[in-house]
N, CA, C and O atoms as a MOPAC input file, in Angstrom:
PM7 MOZYME 1SCF
protein

 N      0.47800 1   -23.12400 1    -8.01900 1
 C      1.30900 1   -22.33300 1    -6.61000 1
 C      2.59000 1   -22.28500 1    -6.73200 1
 O      2.92200 1   -23.40200 1    -7.12700 1
 N      3.33700 1   -21.75000 1    -6.64000 1
 C      4.81900 1   -21.35400 1    -6.29800 1
 C      5.28900 1   -21.89500 1    -5.23200 1
 O      4.42700 1   -22.03600 1    -4.36500 1
 N      6.44600 1   -22.29900 1    -4.91900 1
 C      7.26900 1   -22.70600 1    -3.41200 1
 C      7.95200 1   -22.32900 1    -2.96500 1
 O      8.59600 1   -21.62100 1    -3.73900 1
 N      8.38400 1   -22.32500 1    -1.88600 1
 C      9.94100 1   -21.92800 1    -1.61100 1
 C     10.93900 1   -22.55400 1    -2.33500 1
 O     10.67600 1   -23.75400 1    -2.26000 1
 N     12.08200 1   -22.38000 1    -3.08800 1
 C     13.05800 1   -23.08700 1    -3.29000 1
 C     13.13300 1   -23.42800 1    -4.78800 1
 O     14.19800 1   -23.81500 1    -5.26800 1
 N     11.75700 1   -23.26100 1    -5.71600 1
 C     11.82900 1   -23.18700 1    -6.89100 1
 C     12.23800 1   -22.33200 1    -7.39000 1
 O     12.10000 1   -21.25700 1    -6.80500 1
 N     13.05300 1   -22.34200 1    -8.90900 1
 C     13.62500 1   -21.39000 1    -9.95300 1
 C     12.74400 1   -21.34200 1   -11.35800 1
 O     12.34300 1   -22.25400 1   -12.08100 1
 N     12.63700 1   -20.21600 1   -11.42700 1
 C     11.67800 1   -20.01300 1   -12.73800 1
 C     12.43500 1   -19.17100 1   -13.67600 1
 O     13.21400 1   -18.27500 1   -13.35300 1
 N     12.11100 1   -19.57200 1   -14.95900 1
 C     12.26400 1   -18.43800 1   -15.55000 1
 C     11.05800 1   -17.15600 1   -15.88200 1
 O      9.84800 1   -17.15500 1   -16.11300 1
 N     11.73000 1   -16.49800 1   -15.80500 1
 C     10.31800 1   -15.17800 1   -15.91600 1
 C     11.29600 1   -13.99600 1   -17.39500 1
 O     12.37500 1   -13.73900 1   -17.92900 1
 N      9.99600 1   -13.73000 1   -17.35600 1
 C     10.54400 1   -12.09400 1   -18.22300 1
 C     10.26800 1   -10.64100 1   -17.94600 1
 O      9.21200 1   -10.01100 1   -17.89200 1
 N     11.68500 1   -10.25300 1   -17.76500 1
 C     11.68500 1    -8.89200 1   -16.64600 1
 C     12.48200 1    -7.91400 1   -18.02400 1
 O     13.27600 1    -8.27300 1   -18.89400 1
 N     11.74800 1    -6.35900 1   -17.68200 1
 C     12.48400 1    -5.33200 1   -18.40600 1
 C     13.48600 1    -4.64900 1   -17.65800 1
 O     13.22000 1    -4.06600 1   -16.60600 1
 N     14.88000 1    -4.70500 1   -18.26700 1
 C     16.14300 1    -4.47400 1   -17.51900 1
 C     16.53000 1    -3.21600 1   -18.74100 1
 O     16.25700 1    -3.10600 1   -19.93600 1
 N     17.23800 1    -2.43700 1   -17.83800 1
 C     17.84800 1    -1.27700 1   -18.66400 1
 C     18.79800 1    -1.90600 1   -19.68900 1
 O     19.26200 1    -3.04300 1   -19.60500 1
 N     19.04100 1    -0.96900 1   -20.72400 1
 C     19.84600 1    -1.26700 1   -22.30400 1
 C     21.37300 1    -0.82400 1   -22.00800 1
 O     21.55700 1     0.33300 1   -21.63000 1
 N     22.10200 1    -1.40000 1   -22.11100 1
 C     23.77700 1    -0.84500 1   -22.06800 1
 C     24.01500 1     0.12400 1   -23.37300 1
 O     23.96900 1     0.03900 1   -24.60000 1
 N     24.26000 1     0.97000 1   -22.48600 1
 C     25.02300 1     1.46800 1   -21.44300 1
 C     24.05700 1     2.05500 1   -20.52400 1
 O     23.03600 1     2.62700 1   -20.90500 1
 N     24.42800 1     1.88900 1   -19.19800 1
 C     23.57600 1     2.36800 1   -18.25600 1
 C     23.35400 1     3.81700 1   -18.36300 1
 O     24.29700 1     4.54800 1   -18.66500 1
 N     22.04400 1     4.34300 1   -18.11300 1
 C     21.74500 1     5.38600 1   -18.33000 1
 C     20.95800 1     5.55700 1   -19.20700 1
 O     20.05500 1     6.38000 1   -19.05300 1
 N     21.08900 1     4.78600 1   -20.43500 1
 C     20.58400 1     5.08500 1   -22.07000 1
 C     18.91200 1     5.42100 1   -22.11300 1
 O     18.19200 1     5.86500 1   -23.00800 1
 N     18.64700 1     4.99200 1   -20.71200 1
 C     16.81600 1     5.40100 1   -20.37800 1
 C     15.80900 1     4.41500 1   -21.44600 1
 O     14.61700 1     4.55000 1   -21.72000 1
 N     16.63500 1     3.56800 1   -21.83000 1
 C     15.72900 1     2.50500 1   -22.55400 1
 C     16.11300 1     0.87100 1   -22.04100 1
 O     17.14300 1     0.32700 1   -21.64400 1
 N     14.84900 1     0.47100 1   -22.25600 1
 C     14.84300 1    -1.31700 1   -21.44300 1
 C     14.86500 1    -2.31000 1   -22.49000 1
 O     14.40800 1    -2.11900 1   -23.61700 1
 N     15.33100 1    -3.22600 1   -22.14600 1
 C     14.98100 1    -4.47500 1   -22.75000 1
 C     14.10100 1    -5.50300 1   -22.07300 1
 O     13.93700 1    -5.58600 1   -20.85600 1
 N     13.52800 1    -6.31400 1   -23.03900 1
 C     13.08700 1    -7.78700 1   -21.91400 1
 C     13.95200 1    -8.67300 1   -22.23400 1
 O     14.24600 1    -8.74800 1   -23.42800 1
 N     14.42500 1    -9.33800 1   -21.53500 1
 C     14.83800 1   -10.33500 1   -20.72900 1
 C     14.55000 1   -11.66400 1   -19.95500 1
 O     14.01500 1   -11.70700 1   -18.84700 1
 N     14.96800 1   -12.73100 1   -20.67300 1
 C     14.90600 1   -13.74700 1   -19.36600 1
 C     15.73900 1   -14.23500 1   -18.52800 1
 O     16.83900 1   -14.67400 1   -18.86300 1
 N     15.24000 1   -14.20700 1   -17.18100 1
 C     16.37100 1   -14.27100 1   -15.87700 1
 C     15.64200 1   -15.27000 1   -15.20500 1
 O     14.48100 1   -15.61000 1   -15.43400 1
 N     16.21500 1   -15.59600 1   -14.57900 1
 C     16.26700 1   -17.13400 1   -13.20900 1
 C     15.82800 1   -16.50800 1   -12.09100 1
 O     16.65700 1   -15.78000 1   -11.54400 1
 N     14.80600 1   -16.58400 1   -11.62400 1
 C     13.99800 1   -16.36600 1   -10.36200 1
 C     13.78300 1   -17.06200 1    -9.04100 1
 O     12.72700 1   -17.69500 1    -9.07200 1
 N     14.35300 1   -17.15200 1    -8.01400 1
 C     14.53300 1   -18.10900 1    -7.25600 1
 C     13.34000 1   -17.52700 1    -6.31500 1
 O     13.11900 1   -16.32200 1    -6.19800 1
 N     12.75400 1   -18.34200 1    -5.79400 1
 C     11.38200 1   -17.94200 1    -4.93100 1
 C     11.87000 1   -18.11000 1    -3.72300 1
 O     12.68800 1   -18.97800 1    -3.41900 1
 N     11.19400 1   -16.94800 1    -2.67500 1
 C     11.89200 1   -17.17700 1    -1.44300 1
 C     10.31800 1   -17.00500 1    -0.57100 1
 O     10.29100 1   -17.16100 1     0.65000 1
 N      9.58900 1   -16.81300 1    -1.02700 1
 C      8.04500 1   -16.68100 1    -0.77600 1
 C      7.50400 1   -18.10400 1     0.01700 1
 O      7.82400 1   -19.10600 1    -0.62300 1
 N      6.74500 1   -18.39800 1     1.28800 1
 C      5.88600 1   -19.65500 1     0.95700 1
 C      4.78600 1   -19.34500 1     0.15600 1
 O      4.21100 1   -18.35300 1    -0.29300 1
 N      4.69900 1   -20.70400 1     0.14300 1
 C      3.22300 1   -20.63600 1    -0.67900 1
 C      1.51900 1   -20.03900 1    -0.37300 1
 O      1.20200 1   -19.83100 1     0.79800 1
 N      0.87500 1   -19.88500 1    -1.07700 1
 C     -0.12000 1   -18.92100 1    -0.44800 1
 C     -0.26800 1   -17.41600 1    -0.75400 1
 O     -1.32100 1   -16.78300 1    -0.67400 1
 N      0.73600 1   -17.01400 1    -1.05600 1
 C      0.96900 1   -15.08800 1    -0.74800 1
 C      0.42100 1   -14.69500 1    -2.19800 1
 O      0.46400 1   -15.27900 1    -3.28100 1
 N     -0.04600 1   -13.61900 1    -1.83500 1
 C     -0.09200 1   -12.72900 1    -3.05500 1
 C      0.70900 1   -12.15200 1    -3.48800 1
 O      0.78700 1   -12.26900 1    -4.71100 1
 N      1.46900 1   -11.47300 1    -2.99700 1
 C      2.54100 1   -11.24400 1    -3.91900 1
 C      3.90700 1   -12.20500 1    -3.75000 1
 O      3.91500 1   -12.54900 1    -2.56900 1
 N      4.69700 1   -12.59700 1    -4.22200 1
 C      6.08000 1   -13.13600 1    -4.44000 1
 C      7.38100 1   -13.05800 1    -4.65300 1
 O      7.94700 1   -13.20800 1    -5.73600 1
 N      8.02600 1   -12.74500 1    -3.27800 1
 C      8.83200 1   -12.65900 1    -3.30600 1
 C     10.40500 1   -13.56800 1    -3.73700 1
 O     10.44500 1   -14.65800 1    -3.16700 1
 N     11.06700 1   -13.40900 1    -4.21300 1
 C     12.53900 1   -13.79700 1    -4.81200 1
 C     13.42400 1   -12.95800 1    -5.11500 1
 O     13.31200 1   -11.73200 1    -5.08600 1
 N     14.36000 1   -13.59900 1    -5.42600 1
 C     16.03200 1   -12.84900 1    -6.12900 1
 C     16.39200 1   -13.49400 1    -7.57300 1
 O     15.90600 1   -14.46400 1    -8.15500 1
 N     17.33900 1   -12.67000 1    -7.90300 1
 C     17.62900 1   -13.35100 1    -9.25400 1
 C     18.79900 1   -14.06200 1    -9.34200 1
 O     19.71500 1   -13.60100 1    -8.66000 1
 N     19.04100 1   -15.04300 1    -9.97600 1
 C     20.35500 1   -16.01900 1    -9.89600 1
 C     21.17200 1   -15.49200 1   -11.73200 1
 O     20.63800 1   -15.27500 1   -12.81900 1
 N     22.41100 1   -15.47200 1   -11.34200 1
 C     23.09200 1   -14.65000 1   -12.63000 1
 C     23.84800 1   -15.83800 1   -13.05800 1
 O     23.81500 1   -16.87300 1   -12.39200 1
 N     24.70200 1   -15.70000 1   -14.42200 1
 C     25.63700 1   -17.17800 1   -14.54400 1
 C     26.69300 1   -15.88400 1   -14.44400 1
 O     26.77900 1   -14.69800 1   -14.76300 1
 N     27.58000 1   -17.15800 1   -13.64600 1
 C     28.73400 1   -16.59900 1   -12.53100 1
 C     30.25200 1   -16.08300 1   -13.95800 1
 O     30.97000 1   -16.84900 1   -14.60000 1
 N     30.21400 1   -14.68700 1   -13.96900 1
 C     31.46200 1   -14.63700 1   -14.54400 1
 C     32.36800 1   -13.74800 1   -14.12400 1
 O     32.01400 1   -12.74800 1   -13.50000 1
 N     33.36400 1   -13.94700 1   -14.34900 1
 C     34.17300 1   -15.52200 1   -14.60000 1
 C     34.08000 1   -16.53900 1   -13.57100 1
 O     34.02600 1   -16.37800 1   -12.35100 1
 N     34.06800 1   -17.68900 1   -14.29800 1
 C     33.82900 1   -18.51300 1   -13.12000 1
 C     34.70200 1   -18.99800 1   -12.35400 1
 O     34.55200 1   -20.05100 1   -11.73400 1
 N     35.49000 1   -18.43100 1   -12.32500 1
 C     36.70500 1   -18.64800 1   -10.84700 1
 C     36.55200 1   -17.34000 1   -10.23600 1
 O     37.52300 1   -17.22000 1    -9.48900 1
 N     35.70300 1   -16.11700 1   -10.15800 1
 C     35.66200 1   -14.79900 1    -9.16600 1
 C     34.87400 1   -16.18100 1    -7.94300 1
 O     34.15900 1   -17.17400 1    -8.08200 1
 N     35.45300 1   -15.55800 1    -6.96200 1
 C     34.84800 1   -16.05200 1    -5.33700 1
 C     33.43500 1   -15.26100 1    -5.73100 1
 O     33.30500 1   -14.33300 1    -6.52900 1
 N     32.45300 1   -15.89600 1    -4.94900 1
 C     31.27400 1   -15.77300 1    -4.77800 1
 C     31.23500 1   -14.34000 1    -3.84200 1
 O     32.10100 1   -14.19900 1    -2.98000 1
 N     30.36000 1   -13.44900 1    -4.01400 1
 C     30.73200 1   -11.95100 1    -3.33400 1
 C     29.59200 1   -12.29100 1    -2.07300 1
 O     28.78400 1   -13.21100 1    -2.19600 1
 N     29.65900 1   -11.24000 1    -0.60600 1
 C     28.72600 1   -11.28200 1     0.33000 1
 C     27.35300 1   -11.48100 1    -0.56800 1
 O     27.03000 1   -11.21000 1    -1.72500 1
 N     26.98500 1   -11.83500 1     0.08800 1
 C     24.88300 1   -11.98000 1     0.05200 1
 C     25.09500 1   -13.02200 1    -1.28000 1
 O     23.97200 1   -13.31200 1    -1.69200 1
 N     26.07400 1   -13.63400 1    -2.03000 1
 C     25.68300 1   -15.02400 1    -2.97900 1
 C     25.54300 1   -15.80800 1    -3.00000 1
 O     25.40500 1   -15.98500 1    -1.78900 1
 N     25.39800 1   -16.83800 1    -3.46600 1
 C     25.47100 1   -18.31700 1    -3.00400 1
 C     25.26300 1   -18.71400 1    -4.54200 1
 O     24.34600 1   -18.38500 1    -5.29500 1
 N     26.68500 1   -19.73000 1    -4.85500 1
 C     26.93400 1   -20.44600 1    -5.94000 1
 C     26.19700 1   -21.51400 1    -5.82300 1
 O     26.00600 1   -22.05900 1    -4.73600 1
 N     25.48100 1   -22.11600 1    -7.44300 1
 C     24.67500 1   -23.09200 1    -7.18800 1
 C     25.44500 1   -23.28000 1    -9.05500 1
 O     26.05600 1   -22.47000 1    -9.75200 1
 N     25.07000 1   -24.56500 1    -9.27200 1
 C     25.57200 1   -25.12400 1   -10.29700 1
 C     24.09700 1   -26.57300 1   -11.19300 1
 O     22.87100 1   -26.69000 1   -11.19100 1
 N     25.52300 1   -27.47100 1   -11.90600 1
 C     24.52600 1   -28.09400 1   -12.41900 1
 C     23.55100 1   -29.47300 1   -11.60000 1
 O     22.53800 1   -30.10400 1   -11.90500 1
 N     24.70900 1   -29.48000 1   -10.20400 1
 C     23.90100 1   -30.62300 1    -9.68800 1
 C     22.63000 1   -29.99800 1    -8.68700 1
 O     21.89700 1   -30.62500 1    -7.92200 1
 N     22.65700 1   -28.64500 1    -8.96800 1
 C     21.27500 1   -27.92100 1    -8.64500 1
 C     20.33300 1   -27.92200 1    -9.70600 1
 O     19.24000 1   -27.39100 1    -9.51100 1
 N     20.59900 1   -28.44300 1   -10.80600 1
 C     19.90700 1   -27.82600 1   -11.52900 1
 C     19.72500 1   -26.97900 1   -12.70000 1
 O     18.86900 1   -26.75100 1   -13.55500 1
 N     21.26000 1   -26.49600 1   -12.27000 1
 C     21.12700 1   -25.29900 1   -13.14100 1
 C     22.05700 1   -25.69700 1   -14.85600 1
 O     22.75600 1   -26.70800 1   -14.78500 1
 N     22.05700 1   -25.18400 1   -15.83500 1
 C     22.87200 1   -25.42100 1   -16.96500 1
 C     24.32200 1   -25.47900 1   -16.80100 1
 O     25.16600 1   -26.14000 1   -17.40600 1
 N     24.43400 1   -24.50300 1   -15.69400 1
 C     26.05000 1   -23.89700 1   -15.83700 1
 C     26.20100 1   -23.58200 1   -14.57200 1
 O     25.32000 1   -23.76400 1   -13.73100 1
 N     27.75400 1   -22.89800 1   -14.24700 1
 C     27.73900 1   -22.45900 1   -12.71300 1
 C     26.87800 1   -20.79700 1   -12.33000 1
 O     27.50300 1   -19.84800 1   -12.80300 1
 N     26.12900 1   -20.57200 1   -11.88600 1
 C     25.09100 1   -19.51600 1   -11.59100 1
 C     25.33200 1   -19.10500 1   -10.22800 1
 O     25.76800 1   -19.93900 1    -9.43400 1
 N     25.11000 1   -17.95900 1    -9.87200 1
 C     24.58900 1   -17.30700 1    -8.64200 1
 C     23.73700 1   -16.79800 1    -8.63200 1
 O     23.19000 1   -16.05700 1    -9.44900 1
 N     23.22800 1   -17.52200 1    -6.58800 1
 C     21.81500 1   -16.32200 1    -6.57800 1
 C     22.29100 1   -15.50300 1    -5.33100 1
 O     22.76800 1   -15.84500 1    -4.24800 1
 N     21.83000 1   -13.69000 1    -6.17100 1
 C     22.21000 1   -12.61500 1    -5.57900 1
 C     21.03000 1   -12.30400 1    -4.93500 1
 O     20.04900 1   -11.78000 1    -5.46400 1
 N     21.16400 1   -12.68900 1    -3.60000 1
 C     20.66800 1   -12.41400 1    -2.10700 1
 C     20.38700 1   -10.69600 1    -1.80300 1
 O     19.72000 1   -10.22500 1    -0.88200 1
 N     21.02700 1   -10.04900 1    -2.74900 1
 C     21.44100 1    -8.60800 1    -2.02200 1
 C     19.86300 1    -8.07700 1    -2.66800 1
 O     19.20300 1    -7.37000 1    -1.90600 1
 N     19.39300 1    -8.33200 1    -3.74100 1
 C     18.41700 1    -7.46400 1    -3.57400 1
 C     17.06700 1    -8.22300 1    -4.00700 1
 O     16.80400 1    -8.62900 1    -5.13900 1
 N     16.57500 1    -8.28400 1    -3.29500 1
 C     14.74400 1    -9.20600 1    -3.45100 1
 C     14.57800 1    -8.02100 1    -3.85400 1
 O     14.95400 1    -6.85900 1    -3.69500 1
 N     13.42600 1    -9.13000 1    -4.81800 1
 C     11.86700 1    -8.39100 1    -6.31800 1
 C     10.68300 1    -8.97800 1    -5.40900 1
 O     10.63600 1    -9.90800 1    -4.60400 1
 N      9.89400 1    -8.19100 1    -5.80300 1
 C      7.85800 1    -8.91100 1    -5.30800 1
 C      7.18200 1    -8.52200 1    -7.12600 1
 O      6.86900 1    -7.62200 1    -7.90500 1
 N      7.28600 1    -9.83200 1    -6.95800 1
 C      6.36400 1    -9.91100 1    -8.59700 1
 C      4.87700 1   -10.50200 1    -7.90400 1
 O      4.84500 1   -11.13200 1    -6.84700 1
 N      3.45100 1   -10.09800 1    -8.88200 1
 C      2.51300 1   -10.59400 1    -8.32100 1
 C      2.41400 1   -12.25100 1    -8.80000 1
 O      2.96100 1   -12.98500 1    -9.62200 1
 N      1.30600 1   -12.35000 1    -7.69200 1
 C      1.67800 1   -14.30000 1    -8.04500 1
 C      1.00300 1   -14.63300 1    -9.20200 1
 O      1.12500 1   -15.79400 1    -9.59500 1
 N      0.26700 1   -13.80900 1    -9.88000 1
 C     -0.36000 1   -14.26400 1   -11.12800 1
 C      0.87700 1   -14.59600 1   -12.10100 1
 O      1.10600 1   -15.45600 1   -12.95200 1
 N      1.45300 1   -13.67000 1   -11.64500 1
 C      2.71400 1   -13.82900 1   -12.83100 1
 C      3.53200 1   -15.27600 1   -13.14900 1
 O      4.34300 1   -15.38900 1   -14.06800 1
 N      3.12900 1   -16.46600 1   -12.12300 1
 C      3.74800 1   -17.49600 1   -12.03200 1
 C      2.68000 1   -18.52800 1   -12.35600 1
 O      2.80400 1   -19.72500 1   -12.09500 1
 N      1.29400 1   -17.81000 1   -13.12400 1
 C      0.24700 1   -19.20800 1   -13.26100 1
 C      0.84700 1   -19.85500 1   -14.57700 1
 O      1.45000 1   -19.34900 1   -15.52400 1
 N      0.47200 1   -21.13000 1   -14.30200 1
 C      0.69400 1   -21.92500 1   -15.98800 1
 C      2.21500 1   -22.30300 1   -15.81300 1
 O      2.70400 1   -23.14400 1   -16.56800 1
 N      2.97900 1   -21.69300 1   -14.82400 1
 C      4.35600 1   -21.68400 1   -15.37000 1
 C      4.92400 1   -22.85800 1   -14.16000 1
 O      4.46700 1   -22.99000 1   -13.02500 1
 N      6.17900 1   -23.72700 1   -14.86100 1
 C      6.69000 1   -24.40800 1   -14.27300 1
 C      7.78700 1   -24.38600 1   -13.94900 1
 O      8.55400 1   -23.87300 1   -14.76400 1
 N      8.45800 1   -24.97600 1   -12.48600 1
 C      9.76900 1   -24.45200 1   -12.20600 1
 C     11.08100 1   -25.13000 1   -12.83400 1
 O     10.96100 1   -26.34800 1   -12.96700 1
 N     12.27200 1   -24.60700 1   -13.23600 1
 C     13.02800 1   -24.97000 1   -14.07300 1
 C     14.12200 1   -25.82800 1   -12.91400 1
 O     15.05900 1   -26.51300 1   -13.32400 1
 N     13.84200 1   -25.66500 1   -11.58100 1
 C     14.81400 1   -25.92000 1   -11.04900 1
 C     14.11300 1   -25.96800 1    -9.36700 1
 O     13.35800 1   -25.05800 1    -9.02500 1
 N     14.48100 1   -27.20700 1    -8.31800 1
 C     14.11900 1   -26.60300 1    -7.23300 1
 C     15.27100 1   -27.30400 1    -6.33900 1
 O     15.95200 1   -28.32500 1    -6.42900 1
 N     15.13700 1   -26.23900 1    -5.43800 1
 C     16.80000 1   -26.17300 1    -4.72600 1
 C     16.67200 1   -26.48900 1    -3.37300 1
 O     16.02500 1   -25.88200 1    -2.52000 1
 N     17.68200 1   -27.99000 1    -3.19600 1
 C     17.80900 1   -28.45700 1    -1.51700 1
 C     17.46300 1   -27.85900 1    -0.70800 1
 O     17.22300 1   -26.71700 1    -1.10100 1
 N     17.26000 1   -28.01500 1     0.43900 1
 C     16.94000 1   -27.44000 1     2.33200 1
 C     18.58400 1   -26.85400 1     2.50100 1
 O     18.87200 1   -25.76400 1     2.99400 1
 N     19.42100 1   -27.71200 1     2.04300 1
 C     20.74900 1   -27.29400 1     2.46000 1
 C     21.13200 1   -26.14300 1     1.61600 1
 O     21.86500 1   -25.32600 1     2.17200 1
 N     20.80300 1   -25.90900 1     0.42500 1
 C     20.73900 1   -24.77000 1    -0.45500 1
 C     20.14800 1   -23.43200 1    -0.34300 1
 O     20.59600 1   -22.40400 1    -0.85000 1
 N     19.16600 1   -23.54700 1     0.32700 1
 C     18.34200 1   -22.56900 1     1.10300 1
 C     18.30300 1   -22.36700 1     1.90300 1
 O     17.50700 1   -21.46200 1     2.15200 1
 N     19.27400 1   -23.11000 1     3.38800 1
 C     19.90500 1   -22.75900 1     4.29200 1
 C     21.01900 1   -21.97800 1     4.11200 1
 O     21.33100 1   -21.47400 1     5.19100 1
 N     21.86900 1   -21.60800 1     3.08300 1
 C     23.01300 1   -20.39300 1     1.87600 1
 C     22.48000 1   -19.85900 1     1.93800 1
 O     22.84400 1   -18.99600 1     2.73600 1
 N     21.10700 1   -19.59200 1     1.34000 1
 C     20.26800 1   -18.91400 1     0.71200 1
 C     19.89900 1   -17.89000 1     2.22200 1
 O     20.32700 1   -16.79900 1     2.59700 1
 N     19.51600 1   -18.26600 1     2.44500 1
 C     18.67700 1   -17.40100 1     3.76700 1
 C     19.95400 1   -16.80900 1     4.60000 1
 O     19.80700 1   -15.71000 1     5.13300 1
 N     21.23900 1   -17.51500 1     4.73600 1
 C     22.53000 1   -17.18300 1     5.57200 1
 C     23.13000 1   -15.75000 1     4.42400 1
 O     23.43800 1   -14.63800 1     4.85200 1
 N     23.16100 1   -16.05400 1     3.34000 1
 C     23.21100 1   -14.84900 1     2.18400 1
 C     21.98500 1   -13.95500 1     1.92200 1
 O     22.15700 1   -13.18700 1     0.97600 1
 N     20.91000 1   -13.87900 1     2.47200 1
 C     20.11000 1   -12.67600 1     2.39700 1
 C     20.82100 1   -11.71200 1     3.84700 1
 O     21.53900 1   -10.73700 1     4.07000 1
 N     20.14700 1   -12.62900 1     4.46300 1
 C     20.42500 1   -11.60800 1     5.95700 1
 C     22.02000 1   -11.08700 1     5.86600 1
 O     22.13700 1   -10.02700 1     6.48100 1
 N     22.97600 1   -11.43400 1     5.40800 1
 C     24.52400 1   -10.65400 1     4.89400 1
 C     24.26700 1    -9.69400 1     4.09300 1
 O     24.64800 1    -8.54400 1     4.31200 1
 N     23.54900 1   -10.06400 1     3.00300 1
 C     23.08900 1    -8.65300 1     1.76800 1
 C     22.35600 1    -8.30100 1     1.92200 1
 O     22.23800 1    -7.48300 1     1.00900 1
 N     21.33500 1    -8.23000 1     2.65100 1
 C     20.43600 1    -7.08700 1     3.14400 1
 C     21.53100 1    -6.29000 1     4.40800 1
 O     21.83900 1    -5.10700 1     4.25900 1
 N     21.86100 1    -6.81600 1     5.19400 1
 C     23.15600 1    -6.23600 1     5.81000 1
 C     22.96000 1    -6.24700 1     7.73500 1
 O     23.46800 1    -5.64000 1     8.67800 1
 N     21.65400 1    -7.59200 1     7.49200 1
 C     21.27600 1    -8.14200 1     9.12300 1
 C     22.09400 1    -8.12000 1    10.06400 1
 O     22.02800 1    -7.73600 1    11.23200 1
 N     23.11700 1    -8.70800 1     9.25200 1
 C     24.20200 1    -9.99800 1    10.34700 1
 C     25.66800 1    -9.45800 1     9.57700 1
 O     26.74900 1    -9.95500 1     9.89200 1

């Protein structure tokens, strides 16, 4: 069962560049779980490589890195939550688990990213 704060590598269909081509490719993405355990559908946000690394995080983003279990500097993009069936995570193991401190930053970034504050 997935836990809030865990990060998983999932396969998702994303539009092929250039935008508007109408074609999709399956890609591996890091996905941070926001839902509490025991829910049928899992809510979370994607984590992306920070490029360039010198760019300041945008409103609604949280910067994480090696100390949090990532291979390199990464941003948690809290502006666009997604929902997947909980069954999509069966048999998977998390690649990282974010600390309570980082999850508090994620909570604040969610409120900002969703225009709630």
